[in-house]
C-alpha angles and dihedrals in degrees: 000000000000111000106160117126092246089057091048091053088051091048091052092045090052090051091051093045089052089062087068105028149358112286132191116194123203126184128205107223122193088211103040109019122229111003135185113231091249095054113116116221133175121246112276141175107225137118142163097233096070101087096196093050093049090047090050091051091050091049090049088054089055101259122141098229098176094096096035127101118233087253092054091049092053090051093051091048089050091050092046088055089049092238098143092040093051091046091050090051090048092050092053087073091085106255119185096210133022123191115192115199108175140137114242100265091050091044087055091059093057097039093104091056093044089055090067108041112170111260095243094052122091107210127196125185123200099208143131121281106262096043093093091116088061101049099060112188095358120114110240125241097190121228099214137161089253091056092045092055094043092053091042094229141120127263092251091054100039102096092046091047091051091054090044090053091048090050093047090055098040130102126180087264092052091050089054089051092052089052090058097037120020091197087074088070091058091049093051089055099042100033109023116194 
């Protein structure tokens, strides 16, 4: 269903990470909420970047969107779809590492859950500088112009390429180090072994 290059980079990163550890992959869908990678869904036309469409969905759910910012509308639509609630429930299963690779509108839908990461989970968000208020307790791997140029990719692919680069340079030992010190992840992307 998801065929964009960023998604393909994430898919490839997940496959590489699975060579060293157990990985669960969840996807935030604008049409169906929080999905597991094995969930089957029908084709749909829905996104969180189309402001009018998101406002319409919030109105349909009974929200008065006239005095709400676009960002607030996205958050209420995410809550209405139970995205942060389902992510919080998923995270309660004691994961060692959490990698968050989401564009800003989708990141906004999970912000509530990221504000309360379980204590034993090391969480890392691949996100633009300036999105710190959305990533809660996650360590930030910044998606910057410098990183985009260094990785020779586009803005729409950057976060996926960062995770892919981390996975490419990770061993089971490196993943354990990331769990103890999230800055190791940044080093694996910027200064591979």
